[in-house]
C-alpha positions in Angstrom: 6.7 25.7 3.0 6.4 22.6 4.6 7.9 19.1 3.4 5.7 18.5 0.0 6.4 14.0 0.3 4.2 12.5 3.1 4.4 8.6 4.0 3.4 7.7 0.2 4.0 10.5 -2.0 3.0 13.8 -3.0 -0.9 14.1 -2.5 -3.9 16.6 -1.5 -6.9 18.0 -3.2 -6.4 18.0 -7.0 -6.6 21.8 -8.6 -5.9 22.8 -5.3 -3.1 21.6 -3.2 -2.1 18.9 -5.9 -2.2 21.6 -9.3 -0.6 20.7 -12.8 2.2 23.5 -12.0 3.3 21.2 -9.0 3.1 18.3 -10.7 5.0 19.4 -13.5 7.6 20.9 -11.7 8.1 18.1 -9.1 8.8 15.6 -12.4 11.0 18.0 -14.0 12.9 17.6 -10.2 12.6 14.2 -10.2 13.8 13.9 -13.6 17.2 15.9 -13.1 17.4 13.3 -9.4 16.5 10.1 -10.8 17.4 10.0 -14.5 21.2 11.2 -13.6 22.6 8.3 -13.3 21.7 6.7 -16.2 22.4 10.3 -18.3 25.4 8.3 -20.0 26.6 8.7 -23.5 24.2 7.1 -26.2 21.6 6.9 -23.7 18.2 8.2 -23.3 16.9 8.2 -19.7 13.1 6.5 -19.7 10.1 7.1 -17.6 6.4 4.5 -17.2 3.9 6.9 -16.1 0.6 5.0 -15.6 -2.8 6.4 -13.2 -5.8 5.8 -11.5 -9.0 6.6 -12.9 -9.5 9.5 -11.4 -10.8 12.7 -13.2 -8.1 14.2 -12.0 -5.5 12.2 -13.2 -6.0 12.9 -17.0 -4.6 17.1 -16.1 -2.2 15.7 -13.5 -1.1 12.7 -16.2 -0.7 15.6 -19.2 1.8 17.8 -16.3 3.8 14.9 -15.4 4.9 13.9 -18.7 5.3 17.2 -20.4 7.8 17.9 -17.1 9.7 14.6 -18.0 9.6 15.0 -21.5 10.4 18.9 -21.1 13.5 17.1 -19.2 14.8 14.5 -21.8 13.2 11.9 -20.8 11.9 9.5 -23.2 7.9 8.4 -21.5 6.3 5.4 -22.0 2.4 5.8 -21.2 0.9 2.9 -19.6 -2.8 4.5 -18.9 -4.9 3.2 -15.9 -2.9 0.4 -14.2 -2.7 -0.1 -10.5 0.3 1.2 -8.7 2.1 -2.2 -8.4 2.1 -2.7 -12.3 4.0 0.7 -12.6 6.2 -0.8 -10.2 6.7 -3.9 -12.1 7.0 -2.6 -15.4 9.4 0.2 -14.6 11.3 -2.6 -13.3 11.1 -4.7 -16.4 11.0 -2.4 -18.6 14.6 -0.9 -16.9 13.5 2.4 -16.9 15.0 5.1 -15.2 12.1 6.4 -12.6 8.4 5.0 -12.7 5.5 8.0 -12.0 2.5 6.4 -10.7 -0.6 9.0 -10.4 -3.5 8.1 -7.3 -4.1 9.1 -3.9 -5.0 4.9 -3.1 -7.4 4.8 -0.8 -8.8 8.7 -0.7 -11.8 10.0 -2.2 -12.0 11.0 -5.4 -11.1 15.0 -4.9 -8.1 14.0 -3.8 -4.8 12.6 -5.9 -1.2 12.3 -5.5 2.0 11.7 -7.8 4.8 8.8 -6.9 7.7 8.5 -8.0 9.3 5.3 -8.3 13.4 4.5 -8.6 14.8 2.5 -11.1 13.9 -1.1 -10.7 10.5 0.0 -9.2 11.5 0.5 -5.8 9.7 3.4 -3.4 12.0 5.9 -2.6 13.7 6.6 0.4 13.5 9.5 2.6 17.1 11.3 1.3 16.0 10.3 -2.6 12.6 12.5 -1.4 14.3 15.1 0.5 16.9 16.1 -3.3 14.1 16.2 -5.4 12.2 18.2 -3.1 14.9 20.5 -3.0 15.7 20.5 -6.5 11.9 21.2 -7.1 12.4 24.7 -4.4 15.8 25.3 -6.2 14.3 26.3 -9.1 10.7 27.7 -7.9 12.7 30.1 -6.1 14.1 31.1 -9.7 16.9 29.5 -10.9 16.6 28.4 -14.6 16.0 24.7 -15.7 18.7 23.4 -17.8 16.4 22.7 -21.0 17.4 20.4 -24.0 16.1 21.5 -27.5 15.5 20.0 -30.5 16.5 15.8 -31.1 17.5 16.1 -26.9 13.9 16.7 -25.8 12.3 13.3 -24.4 9.4 11.7 -26.4 6.2 10.0 -25.5 4.8 6.7 -26.8 1.7 4.6 -25.4 2.6 1.3 -24.2 -0.4 -0.7 -24.6 1.4 -3.9 -24.2 1.4 -3.3 -19.9 -1.8 -4.7 -19.2 -0.8 -7.4 -20.8 2.4 -7.9 -19.6 1.6 -7.4 -16.0 -1.5 -9.8 -15.7 0.7 -12.5 -17.2 3.7 -12.0 -14.7 0.8 -12.4 -12.2 -0.3 -16.0 -13.4 3.1 -16.6 -13.8 3.9 -16.5 -10.3 0.9 -18.8 -9.1 1.6 -22.0 -7.5 -1.4 -23.5 -8.9 -4.6 -22.7 -10.5 -7.8 -22.0 -8.9 -10.1 -23.9 -10.4 -13.8 -24.7 -9.2 -13.5 -21.5 -6.6 -16.1 -18.7 -7.1 -14.8 -14.9 -6.1 -16.3 -11.9 -5.8 -13.9 -9.1 -6.6 -15.2 -5.6 -5.2 -12.3 -3.6 -7.3 -13.5 0.0 -5.6 -14.2 1.3 -9.2 -10.2 2.0 -9.4 -7.0 0.9 -11.0 -7.5 -2.5 -11.1 -11.2 -2.6 -12.6 -10.1 -4.7 -15.7 -6.6 -6.2 -14.6 -8.0 -8.1 -11.4 -10.6 -10.0 -13.4 -8.7 -10.4 -15.9 -5.8 -12.1 -14.0 -8.6 -13.8 -11.8 -10.3 -15.7 -15.1 -7.6 -16.4 -16.2 -6.1 -18.8 -13.4 -9.0 -20.1 -13.5 -11.4 -19.0 -11.0 -15.5 -18.1 -11.8 -15.6 -14.5 -10.4 -18.6 -11.9 -9.9 -17.7 -8.3 -9.9 -18.6 -5.7 -8.4 -17.1 -1.4 -8.0 -15.6 -2.8 -11.6 -17.1 -0.2 -13.4 -14.9 3.6 -13.2 -16.0 6.7 -14.6 -13.7 9.4 -13.1 -15.5 10.3 -10.3 -16.7 7.3 -8.3 -13.3 5.9 -6.8 -13.7 4.1 -3.5 -16.8 5.6 -2.9 -19.2 3.3 -0.7 -16.6 0.3 -1.7 -13.6 -1.2 -2.0 -11.5 -2.1 0.7 -12.3 1.1 3.2 -16.1 0.0 2.8 -17.0 -3.5 2.6 -20.6 -4.0 3.7 -21.8 -4.2 -0.4 -18.8 -7.0 -0.6 -20.0 -9.1 2.4 -23.2 -8.9 0.9 -22.5 -10.0 -2.7 -20.4 -13.0 -0.8 -23.5 -14.6 0.7 -25.6 -13.9 -1.9 -23.9 -15.2 -4.7 -22.8 -18.2 -2.6 -18.8 -17.5 -3.5 -16.1 -19.3 -1.5 -14.9 -16.0 -0.5 -14.2 -11.8 -1.7 -11.0 -9.9 -2.6 -11.7 -6.2 -1.9 -8.9 -3.6 -3.6 -8.6 -0.1 -3.0 -8.1 3.0 -5.5 -4.3 1.8 -6.9 -5.2 -1.7 -6.0 -1.7 -2.1 -4.0 -4.0 -4.0 -1.1 -6.3 -6.2 -0.3 -8.7 -6.9 2.5 -11.0 -10.6 2.4 -14.0 -11.9 3.2 -15.0 -14.8 3.9 -17.8 -17.2 2.5 -20.0 -16.3 5.8 -19.3 -12.3 5.1 -17.0 -12.1 8.0 -13.8 -10.1 7.1 -10.0 -11.4 7.0 -8.2 -8.7 7.5 -4.0 -7.6 6.3 -2.7 -9.8 9.3 -4.9 -12.9 8.4 -4.3 -12.8 5.0 -0.2 -12.5 5.9 -1.3 -15.3 8.7 -2.4 -17.9 5.6 0.3 -16.6 2.9 3.3 -16.9 5.3 2.1 -20.4 6.4 1.7 -21.3 2.4 4.7 -20.1 1.8 6.2 -22.0 4.1 5.3 -24.8 3.0 7.0 -24.0 -0.5 9.9 -23.5 1.2 9.4 -19.7 -0.6 9.3 -18.0 3.4 13.2 -17.5 4.2 14.4 -17.7 7.7 10.8 -18.6 8.6 10.4 -14.6 9.3 7.4 -12.3 8.8 7.6 -8.7 8.4 4.9 -6.4 10.3 4.3 -3.2 12.0 3.9 -2.1 15.5 0.1 -2.1 14.2 -0.3 -5.5 13.7 -2.7 -7.5 16.2 -1.0 -9.2 19.1 -3.4 -12.4 18.0 -1.1 -12.3 14.9 2.0 -12.3 16.4 1.4 -15.0 19.0 -0.3 -17.1 16.0 3.3 -17.2 14.2 4.8 -17.9 17.2 2.8 -21.1 17.8 3.3 -21.8 14.2 7.3 -21.8 14.6 7.6 -18.4 12.9 9.5 -15.3 13.3 8.4 -11.6 13.3 10.4 -8.6 12.9 8.4 -5.3 13.8 8.7 -1.7 11.9 7.3 1.7 11.9 4.1 1.9 10.9 4.4 2.6 6.7 4.7 -0.2 4.0 8.0 1.3 3.4 9.2 1.0 6.4 8.2 -2.9 6.0 10.0 -2.8 2.7 13.0 -1.7 4.1 13.5 -4.2 6.7 12.5 -7.0 3.5 15.5 -5.5 1.2 18.2 -4.9 4.1 17.6 -9.0 5.6 16.2 -10.2 2.3 12.8 -11.0 3.6 10.4 -12.4 1.6 6.9 -11.8 3.1 5.6 -8.4 4.9 2.6 -6.0 5.3 0.1 -4.6 7.6 -3.1 -5.1 9.2 -4.6 -2.8 6.2 -4.0 -4.9 3.1 -0.8 -3.9 1.9 1.1 -7.5 1.7 4.8 -7.3 0.0 5.7 -10.6 -1.2 9.0 -9.6 -2.4 10.2 -12.6 -4.7 7.6 -11.2 -7.1 6.9 -7.4 -6.6 8.9 -4.1 -5.3 5.6 -3.1 -3.7 2.4 -3.9 -2.0 -0.1 -5.6 -4.7 -3.6 -6.4 -3.6 -4.2 -8.7 -6.8 -1.2 -10.9 -6.2 -2.4 -11.2 -2.9 -5.4 -12.0 -3.8 -4.7 -14.4 -6.3 -2.0 -16.1 -3.7 -4.6 -16.4 -1.3 -7.1 -18.0 -3.6 -4.4 -20.6 -4.8 -4.0 -21.1 -0.9 -7.5 -22.0 -0.6 -7.9 -23.8 -3.7 -4.2 -26.2 -3.0 -5.5 -26.5 0.7 -9.3 -28.1 0.2 -9.8 -25.9 3.1 -12.3 -22.5 3.7 -10.7 -19.0 3.7 -12.3 -19.2 7.1 -10.8 -22.2 8.2 -7.6 -21.2 7.0 -8.2 -17.7 9.2 -8.5 -18.9 12.6 -5.1 -19.7 12.4 -5.0 -16.7 14.3 -7.7 -15.1 16.5 -8.0 -10.8 16.8 -7.4 -9.3 19.8 -9.7 -6.7 20.4 -8.0 -3.7 19.7 -9.0 -0.1 21.3 -8.3 2.9 19.7 -8.5 6.6 20.5 -7.2 10.0 19.6 -6.5 12.5 21.6 -6.4 15.5 19.8 -4.4 19.1 21.4 -2.1 17.7 22.9 2.1 18.5 22.7 3.1 14.7 20.8 6.3 15.6 21.1 6.6 14.8 24.8 4.9 11.1 24.5 8.4 8.9 25.0 9.8 11.7 27.8 6.5 12.1 30.1 7.5 10.5 33.2 4.1 10.7 34.3 2.7 8.9 31.0 5.7 6.5 31.2 4.6 5.0 35.1 0.4 4.5 33.0 1.7 2.7 30.4 4.1 0.5 32.9 0.7 -0.1 35.1 -1.5 -0.8 32.1 0.9 -3.4 30.8 1.1 -5.1 34.0 -2.6 -5.0 34.2 -2.4 -6.5 30.8 0.1 -9.5 31.2 1.1 -11.5 28.2 -2.5 -11.3 26.8 -2.6 -7.5 26.0 -0.4 -4.6 25.0 -0.3 -1.3 24.8 1.2 1.2 22.1 1.2 5.1 22.8 2.1 7.0 18.8 2.4 10.7 18.1 0.9 11.6 14.3 2.7 12.1 12.6 0.8 15.3 10.9 -1.6 16.7 13.8 -0.9 17.5 17.5 -2.9 14.2 18.7 -1.4 11.3 20.1 -3.1 7.6 19.4 -3.9 5.4 22.2 -4.1 1.7 21.3 -4.6 -1.0 23.7 -5.4 -4.6 22.9 -6.9 -7.3 25.1 -8.3 -11.2 25.7 -11.3 -9.1 26.9 -13.1 -5.8 25.1 -14.2 -4.5 28.4 -10.8 -4.5 30.0 -9.1 -3.3 26.7 -11.7 -0.4 26.3 -11.0 0.5 30.1 -7.2 0.7 29.8 -7.5 2.6 26.9 -9.9 5.2 28.7 -7.3 6.1 31.7 -4.3 6.1 29.0 -6.3 8.3 27.1 -6.9 10.7 30.1 -3.5 10.6 31.3 -2.7 11.9 28.0 -4.6 14.7 28.1 -3.5 15.8 31.4 0.6 14.9 30.9 0.6 16.6 27.4 -2.4 19.0 27.2 
């Protein structure tokens, strides 16, 4: 059996790949691994469980809660809330673990189980491997140790979670949003109530779209993966800008008043400069992945800020931030982590901080985002090749070196083997789109011949 955990929990088609039996078994295993440190005399381990609005989340939530309670863990059921809200509540309530049921930006048939450690932090590889090993051991026939009587976990609705999370978001804002008109696209997802409530309490006039989840329409033609509706709504309503979340609201993209997209790199650039002005950008450093646009790196260097780059994935961004004490990091996709106020990417918090900068500066989002110029970026996926030889092929190394010489300081080449498929991603940035396409095409041909 392949590794169950991917880059962000266990995901698959609900009731096909991700079954109730799997969710229950993983939850029992997670209880044994994550709650064991809190299992001392007189202590009852506690878990916070939340979900996005997917229909499949209803039965998967029941399975997760059953697994946790059967392992002796008390459960606080917070209902439909964003991933960062579950992470925040896990930390502030002193829970031993948190569980979020969501497949983020994936289409509705998918779902996922994401475990959080004490404090609301994502699991590292070692913890995921321990949970998977315990699950496999007992799936193979080793019986669980099961509490009985008063030892079984109790389940309680924690309805205060919504207000407590929204109050936290408002409390950390540096200034109010009075005078701003903002369109919010909630992707028919987990932030459909939270985000409008937070922006309204902060003083903004809001227009909402994608805020009527019915369990089946999450991410359907809306949200951060489909910005067309938001662009049209911003222009139609004469709004100052728009904010888009994904299904579990851990990411945020934006649209300026003209309907132009403002991506995660631009959002990080705007927030980084705002945080520096407030003295909150520790070491004048931003953490980003190798997929961030070269224009972001050049802009931050021009502004006197440092860039630390990591592998692709917000978990690697977070690891670097925690290790070195940095305050801001994120990805081009809109996962932005403001570590003083969140343990994971928080789309609502990011949108609020972006809006606060617009409000305090008196400048439009378009003007603020112009601090960086996105260089043209071309990405080609080359399938059916031996991705394991990307770093060892001499022919490929020579071709990359030639491409880098041609591009000079205003271009960049990145070859990334896929973590799950037999393909290699060729990414080229250049000041000129035609040059980027030409160089990417040549490199893709070399990848085919060298690794095919």
